[in-house]
Z-matrix of the N, CA and C atoms (Angstrom, degrees):
N
C 1 1.441
C 2 1.520 1 109.84
N 3 1.304 2 119.51 1 125.81
C 4 1.521 3 118.85 2 178.77
C 5 1.479 4 109.52 3 -62.19
N 6 1.305 5 116.88 4 144.26
C 7 1.514 6 118.88 5 -179.34
C 8 1.530 7 108.56 6 -141.48
N 9 1.291 8 114.25 7 128.84
C 10 1.509 9 119.87 8 168.96
C 11 1.491 10 108.87 9 -82.06
N 12 1.240 11 120.81 10 160.06
C 13 1.453 12 121.48 11 174.36
C 14 1.526 13 108.09 12 -131.28
N 15 1.407 14 114.29 13 144.70
C 16 1.452 15 118.90 14 176.08
C 17 1.535 16 105.08 15 -153.48
N 18 1.346 17 110.41 16 156.46
C 19 1.478 18 114.94 17 178.71
C 20 1.485 19 108.33 18 -75.47
N 21 1.371 20 115.95 19 165.54
C 22 1.423 21 120.45 20 178.45
C 23 1.529 22 113.39 21 -57.26
N 24 1.321 23 113.60 22 -37.77
C 25 1.517 24 118.42 23 178.37
C 26 1.498 25 110.00 24 -66.63
N 27 1.311 26 118.73 25 -42.91
C 28 1.477 27 121.84 26 -179.22
C 29 1.523 28 108.32 27 -65.07
N 30 1.370 29 119.83 28 -38.99
C 31 1.414 30 123.25 29 177.72
C 32 1.535 31 109.60 30 -62.76
N 33 1.323 32 119.71 31 -44.75
C 34 1.453 33 119.43 32 179.74
C 35 1.529 34 110.75 33 -62.15
N 36 1.321 35 117.33 34 -37.49
C 37 1.458 36 120.53 35 -179.35
C 38 1.501 37 113.92 36 -68.67
N 39 1.424 38 115.77 37 -31.15
C 40 1.401 39 120.29 38 -178.17
C 41 1.554 40 115.77 39 -99.89
N 42 1.362 41 118.04 40 2.41
C 43 1.401 42 122.03 41 -174.83
C 44 1.553 43 113.14 42 -60.90
N 45 1.321 44 120.89 43 -39.73
C 46 1.437 45 121.25 44 -177.88
C 47 1.555 46 110.51 45 -67.35
N 48 1.323 47 116.01 46 -42.78
C 49 1.455 48 117.68 47 178.13
C 50 1.581 49 111.67 48 -67.27
N 51 1.292 50 117.38 49 -36.37
C 52 1.464 51 119.44 50 176.92
C 53 1.581 52 113.10 51 -64.21
N 54 1.332 53 114.93 52 -35.91
C 55 1.448 54 117.77 53 179.80
C 56 1.543 55 109.63 54 -71.37
N 57 1.257 56 119.26 55 -18.38
C 58 1.449 57 119.90 56 176.67
C 59 1.497 58 116.24 57 -89.38
N 60 1.380 59 114.08 58 -4.42
C 61 1.475 60 117.55 59 179.43
C 62 1.525 61 110.01 60 -87.68
N 63 1.371 62 113.78 61 148.39
C 64 1.477 63 117.85 62 174.64
C 65 1.559 64 110.04 63 -73.99
N 66 1.284 65 116.36 64 -32.14
C 67 1.380 66 123.09 65 -177.79
C 68 1.524 67 110.00 66 -145.67
N 69 1.327 68 117.27 67 141.36
C 70 1.478 69 121.77 68 174.48
C 71 1.518 70 106.21 69 -143.25
N 72 1.339 71 118.49 70 153.25
C 73 1.446 72 118.75 71 178.63
C 74 1.532 73 111.44 72 -67.99
N 75 1.312 74 115.43 73 160.76
C 76 1.477 75 117.56 74 172.46
C 77 1.562 76 108.89 75 -61.92
N 78 1.310 77 117.09 76 137.29
C 79 1.440 78 121.53 77 -175.14
C 80 1.510 79 112.08 78 -120.23
N 81 1.274 80 114.45 79 127.12
C 82 1.497 81 121.17 80 174.01
C 83 1.493 82 108.77 81 -91.44
N 84 1.342 83 115.88 82 120.78
C 85 1.514 84 117.83 83 -179.93
C 86 1.501 85 108.63 84 -97.32
N 87 1.308 86 114.01 85 127.37
C 88 1.436 87 120.23 86 -175.15
C 89 1.520 88 112.93 87 -109.02
N 90 1.329 89 115.90 88 154.04
C 91 1.427 90 124.82 89 171.36
C 92 1.515 91 107.97 90 -142.54
N 93 1.301 92 116.50 91 127.88
C 94 1.451 93 124.31 92 -176.06
C 95 1.534 94 109.94 93 52.50
N 96 1.366 95 114.80 94 40.92
C 97 1.465 96 121.82 95 176.55
C 98 1.467 97 115.42 96 73.97
N 99 1.283 98 122.25 97 7.01
C 100 1.456 99 129.01 98 -178.33
C 101 1.529 100 110.06 99 -113.34
N 102 1.315 101 116.91 100 130.95
C 103 1.416 102 118.56 101 173.51
C 104 1.499 103 114.67 102 -65.00
N 105 1.295 104 118.06 103 121.81
C 106 1.485 105 119.24 104 -174.18
C 107 1.527 106 111.70 105 -112.18
N 108 1.298 107 118.16 106 -24.62
C 109 1.446 108 121.74 107 -174.46
C 110 1.577 109 108.39 108 -157.68
N 111 1.377 110 111.91 109 151.35
C 112 1.470 111 117.55 110 -178.51
C 113 1.554 112 105.59 111 -122.57
N 114 1.250 113 114.25 112 131.61
C 115 1.558 114 120.04 113 177.76
C 116 1.512 115 105.87 114 -109.51
N 117 1.308 116 117.50 115 125.66
C 118 1.511 117 124.25 116 178.67
C 119 1.521 118 111.09 117 -119.02
N 120 1.359 119 118.11 118 145.45
C 121 1.430 120 121.29 119 174.13
C 122 1.582 121 109.84 120 -57.98
N 123 1.297 122 114.73 121 151.04
C 124 1.479 123 117.18 122 -177.65
C 125 1.516 124 112.25 123 -60.08
N 126 1.340 125 120.45 124 -28.87
C 127 1.440 126 122.63 125 179.81
C 128 1.619 127 108.44 126 -63.20
N 129 1.281 128 113.54 127 -42.51
C 130 1.427 129 121.84 128 177.34
C 131 1.512 130 111.46 129 -62.14
N 132 1.357 131 115.47 130 -52.40
C 133 1.431 132 122.48 131 178.25
C 134 1.540 133 110.66 132 -54.77
N 135 1.324 134 118.17 133 -46.87
C 136 1.513 135 119.47 134 -179.62
C 137 1.536 136 109.38 135 -61.39
N 138 1.255 137 116.27 136 -40.48
C 139 1.477 138 117.60 137 179.12
C 140 1.545 139 110.55 138 -65.01
N 141 1.270 140 118.26 139 -40.37
C 142 1.466 141 121.85 140 176.34
C 143 1.511 142 112.28 141 -65.13
N 144 1.328 143 117.48 142 -29.11
C 145 1.447 144 123.40 143 -174.50
C 146 1.540 145 113.32 144 -73.88
N 147 1.343 146 113.22 145 -22.14
C 148 1.480 147 117.09 146 -175.83
C 149 1.587 148 109.39 147 -60.30
N 150 1.280 149 114.36 148 115.79
C 151 1.463 150 119.48 149 -174.03
C 152 1.556 151 109.88 150 -74.63
N 153 1.330 152 118.20 151 -31.75
C 154 1.411 153 118.64 152 -178.55
C 155 1.612 154 107.15 153 -147.55
N 156 1.289 155 114.73 154 159.62
C 157 1.422 156 118.20 155 174.22
C 158 1.455 157 108.09 156 -131.12
N 159 1.299 158 117.22 157 146.17
C 160 1.458 159 123.15 158 -179.60
C 161 1.528 160 106.69 159 -80.65
N 162 1.330 161 114.53 160 123.15
C 163 1.461 162 117.82 161 179.52
C 164 1.500 163 104.37 162 -116.53
N 165 1.317 164 113.65 163 133.54
C 166 1.516 165 120.09 164 176.09
C 167 1.522 166 108.84 165 -132.60
N 168 1.252 167 113.19 166 151.61
C 169 1.501 168 121.02 167 177.55
C 170 1.482 169 108.28 168 -73.44
N 171 1.329 170 117.27 169 141.17
C 172 1.446 171 121.14 170 175.75
C 173 1.572 172 113.15 171 -53.93
N 174 1.302 173 114.96 172 -26.91
C 175 1.510 174 117.74 173 179.50
C 176 1.501 175 110.45 174 -67.56
N 177 1.354 176 117.72 175 -21.34
C 178 1.456 177 122.65 176 178.41
C 179 1.484 178 114.66 177 -79.14
N 180 1.342 179 117.03 178 -10.46
C 181 1.429 180 123.46 179 -175.80
C 182 1.519 181 111.74 180 -85.95
N 183 1.323 182 116.11 181 141.22
C 184 1.473 183 119.44 182 176.61
C 185 1.528 184 109.77 183 -75.84
N 186 1.320 185 115.81 184 166.40
C 187 1.465 186 120.60 185 176.29
C 188 1.542 187 108.88 186 -61.75
N 189 1.342 188 118.56 187 -36.60
C 190 1.433 189 123.11 188 179.60
C 191 1.553 190 107.87 189 -65.04
N 192 1.258 191 119.31 190 -44.89
C 193 1.454 192 121.94 191 -179.10
C 194 1.596 193 109.67 192 -58.98
N 195 1.273 194 114.56 193 -44.59
C 196 1.470 195 119.31 194 -179.29
C 197 1.548 196 112.25 195 -64.21
N 198 1.353 197 112.59 196 -41.51
C 199 1.438 198 120.96 197 178.98
C 200 1.559 199 109.77 198 -60.10
N 201 1.312 200 117.93 199 -47.77
C 202 1.439 201 123.79 200 -178.09
C 203 1.541 202 110.48 201 -63.34
N 204 1.306 203 115.19 202 -41.82
C 205 1.489 204 120.75 203 178.00
C 206 1.542 205 108.61 204 -59.91
N 207 1.312 206 115.88 205 -48.13
C 208 1.487 207 122.43 206 -177.19
C 209 1.491 208 110.46 207 -62.09
N 210 1.305 209 117.17 208 -36.14
C 211 1.512 210 121.93 209 -175.01
C 212 1.527 211 112.88 210 -92.73
N 213 1.296 212 117.03 211 -2.81
C 214 1.505 213 120.78 212 -178.58
C 215 1.527 214 111.78 213 -69.97
N 216 1.288 215 115.09 214 150.81
C 217 1.495 216 121.21 215 -178.26
C 218 1.608 217 105.53 216 -137.63
N 219 1.320 218 114.73 217 143.33
C 220 1.415 219 118.87 218 175.21
C 221 1.503 220 109.85 219 -79.36
N 222 1.305 221 120.89 220 135.81
C 223 1.500 222 125.55 221 176.16
C 224 1.536 223 110.43 222 -58.87
N 225 1.288 224 118.86 223 149.21
C 226 1.395 225 121.91 224 175.44
C 227 1.536 226 109.89 225 -61.25
N 228 1.332 227 113.34 226 149.91
C 229 1.522 228 117.96 227 -179.07
C 230 1.513 229 114.89 228 98.51
N 231 1.300 230 117.60 229 -5.37
C 232 1.448 231 122.40 230 179.84
C 233 1.518 232 116.72 231 -111.92
N 234 1.353 233 113.75 232 17.95
C 235 1.437 234 119.97 233 -177.62
C 236 1.525 235 113.53 234 -58.21
N 237 1.363 236 117.10 235 -28.06
C 238 1.375 237 121.17 236 -179.47
C 239 1.453 238 113.78 237 -61.83
N 240 1.328 239 120.89 238 -24.30
C 241 1.440 240 123.34 239 -179.54
C 242 1.519 241 110.58 240 -70.86
N 243 1.333 242 118.86 241 -17.95
C 244 1.462 243 121.53 242 175.90
C 245 1.541 244 108.10 243 -57.44
N 246 1.344 245 114.04 244 -42.77
C 247 1.488 246 116.65 245 -175.93
C 248 1.599 247 108.71 246 -65.89
N 249 1.273 248 119.61 247 -33.34
C 250 1.409 249 117.88 248 178.63
C 251 1.542 250 112.69 249 -66.96
N 252 1.362 251 116.00 250 -38.30
C 253 1.432 252 121.15 251 173.23
C 254 1.570 253 113.88 252 -60.18
N 255 1.334 254 113.19 253 -39.29
C 256 1.502 255 116.45 254 -179.83
C 257 1.535 256 108.21 255 -69.60
N 258 1.367 257 116.05 256 -36.79
C 259 1.474 258 118.90 257 -179.34
C 260 1.517 259 110.15 258 -65.32
N 261 1.375 260 116.49 259 -38.73
C 262 1.480 261 120.48 260 178.07
C 263 1.574 262 113.64 261 -57.89
N 264 1.362 263 111.63 262 -32.83
C 265 1.473 264 116.21 263 -176.20
C 266 1.482 265 114.04 264 -79.81
N 267 1.318 266 116.80 265 -13.42
C 268 1.489 267 123.03 266 -173.81
C 269 1.540 268 108.04 267 -79.78
């Protein structure tokens, strides 16, 4: 997952503007040059919170399910998630 880094002082100075953003990158907060904390957007946090995911075999999917998956498109503005998928494959 791509991560920006900033000092605790820089984070404090930028907090108000970050709270106004719909999305921001994961941020590593450093003190004395060492990462001490990581701040993630709420969408990332919610994704991490999921305790379990339902997994089904493709053979259990209907033709309609498969067609809808094939035709689905990601809404504009979520291109940053492509980087997370690439990172998962590494």
